[in-house]
ZAMARGU-4260 file (C-alpha; in steps of 0.2 Angstrom, whole numbers, plus 5000, padded with zeros to 4 digits):
<rodrens>
0) 5687/5470/5523 | 5692/5480/5508 | 5697/5498/5513 | 5690/5506/5497 | 5682/5523/5495
5) 5664/5516/5494 | 5667/5506/5510 | 5675/5521/5519 | 5659/5531/5514 | 5648/5518/5521
10) 5658/5518/5538 | 5657/5537/5538 | 5638/5535/5537 | 5638/5523/5552 | 5650/5534/5562
15) 5639/5549/5559 | 5624/5541/5568 | 5630/5545/5586 | 5635/5563/5580 | 5618/5565/5573
20) 5609/5560/5589 | 5620/5571/5600 | 5617/5586/5588 | 5599/5582/5588 | 5597/5584/5607
25) 5608/5600/5608 | 5598/5615/5615 | 5604/5627/5603 | 5594/5636/5588 | 5608/5630/5576
30) 5605/5612/5581 | 5591/5608/5569 | 5599/5615/5554 | 5616/5606/5559 | 5606/5590/5561
35) 5598/5592/5544 | 5615/5595/5536 | 5622/5579/5544 | 5608/5569/5538 | 5609/5576/5521
40) 5628/5572/5521 | 5624/5554/5525 | 5610/5553/5511 | 5623/5560/5499 | 5636/5547/5504
45) 5623/5533/5502 | 5620/5538/5484 | 5639/5542/5481 | 5646/5526/5488 | 5635/5515/5477
50) 5639/5525/5462 | 5658/5524/5465 | 5657/5505/5468 | 5648/5502/5452 | 5658/5515/5442
55) 5675/5508/5448 | 5669/5490/5448 | 5674/5489/5467 | 5660/5480/5474 | 5664/5471/5490
60) 5654/5459/5502 | 5657/5472/5516 | 5649/5486/5505 | 5635/5474/5499 | 5630/5470/5517
65) 5634/5487/5527 | 5628/5499/5514 | 5609/5495/5516 | 5612/5493/5535 | 5619/5510/5536
70) 5605/5518/5526 | 5592/5509/5536 | 5600/5513/5553 | 5602/5532/5549 | 5584/5533/5542
75) 5576/5524/5557 | 5586/5534/5570 | 5581/5551/5561 | 5562/5545/5560 | 5561/5540/5578
80) 5569/5556/5584 | 5558/5567/5573 | 5543/5557/5579 | 5549/5560/5597 | 5548/5579/5594
85) 5531/5579/5585 | 5521/5564/5592 | 5506/5567/5581 | 5497/5553/5572 | 5500/5562/5555
90) 5518/5559/5557 | 5517/5543/5567 | 5508/5533/5553 | 5521/5537/5539 | 5535/5533/5551
95) 5527/5516/5556 | 5524/5512/5537 | 5542/5517/5532 | 5551/5507/5546 | 5539/5492/5545
100) 5542/5491/5526 | 5561/5492/5529 | 5560/5477/5541 | 5548/5467/5530 | 5558/5470/5514
105) 5575/5466/5522 | 5568/5450/5529 | 5560/5446/5512 | 5577/5449/5503 | 5586/5438/5515
110) 5573/5424/5513 | 5573/5426/5494 | 5592/5425/5494 | 5592/5409/5504 | 5581/5402/5490
115) 5592/5408/5477 | 5579/5420/5470 | 5586/5437/5477 | 5585/5445/5459 | 5566/5444/5460
120) 5567/5457/5474 | 5581/5468/5468 | 5580/5487/5470 | 5568/5495/5457 | 5567/5513/5450
125) 5552/5515/5462 | 5562/5510/5477 | 5575/5524/5471 | 5561/5537/5470 | 5554/5532/5487
130) 5572/5533/5494 | 5575/5551/5487 | 5558/5557/5492 | 5560/5550/5510 | 5578/5557/5512
135) 5572/5575/5506 | 5557/5574/5518 | 5568/5569/5533 | 5580/5583/5529 | 5566/5596/5529
140) 5558/5589/5545 | 5575/5589/5554 | 5578/5607/5548 | 5561/5612/5556 | 5562/5631/5553
145) 5553/5640/5539 | 5563/5650/5527 | 5554/5666/5524 | 5537/5661/5518 | 5543/5643/5513
150) 5535/5631/5527 | 5550/5619/5527 | 5542/5607/5540 | 5525/5606/5532 | 5533/5602/5515
155) 5544/5589/5524 | 5528/5582/5532 | 5519/5581/5515 | 5534/5573/5507 | 5535/5560/5521
160) 5517/5556/5518 | 5521/5554/5499 | 5536/5543/5503 | 5525/5532/5514 | 5513/5530/5499
165) 5528/5526/5488 | 5534/5514/5502 | 5517/5504/5502 | 5517/5504/5483 | 5535/5498/5481
170) 5533/5485/5495 | 5517/5478/5486 | 5528/5476/5470 | 5542/5467/5480 | 5529/5455/5488
175) 5520/5452/5471 | 5537/5447/5464 | 5540/5435/5478 | 5522/5429/5479 | 5526/5413/5469
180) 5539/5408/5483 | 5528/5414/5497 | 5513/5405/5492 | 5521/5389/5487 | 5516/5373/5497
185) 5530/5363/5506
</rodrens>
């Protein structure tokens, strides 16, 4: 493995997961904002490690594999924990959509790569907008507390619903791009 800055940031994001979980369960008023800050740091490193790798032309097999894994692990853990504290259907449905999409698209990309057609399901601008919306939503949901008249949690919930809609839209585009391979007879 190459010990470059992008890979170090990816490993930091993975290492933050147990810290994030422990802080989430702490019975203190400062725990939700701290948890939101840890998740925000992870989200920033997700963007920054990819930017550095492309900018410095320092892309490695480790980074190509673990960067999306770290992202999906952190998001999934955050969504499951958030759902645990607010087990309403209005939160459960977007969580299920987002996690289900991540599993589906990861499997689709792996299968398309085995066929030599991975480029057909490469990340799109819509996927980037979906990710940014989802990350902001999760930060707000984790923070929980209103700031003055600003209903942080409610805005986070609305953004998560928007992210789920973007998730379905982007998933449909990826599936359409892969449809010629998916529908082909053997």
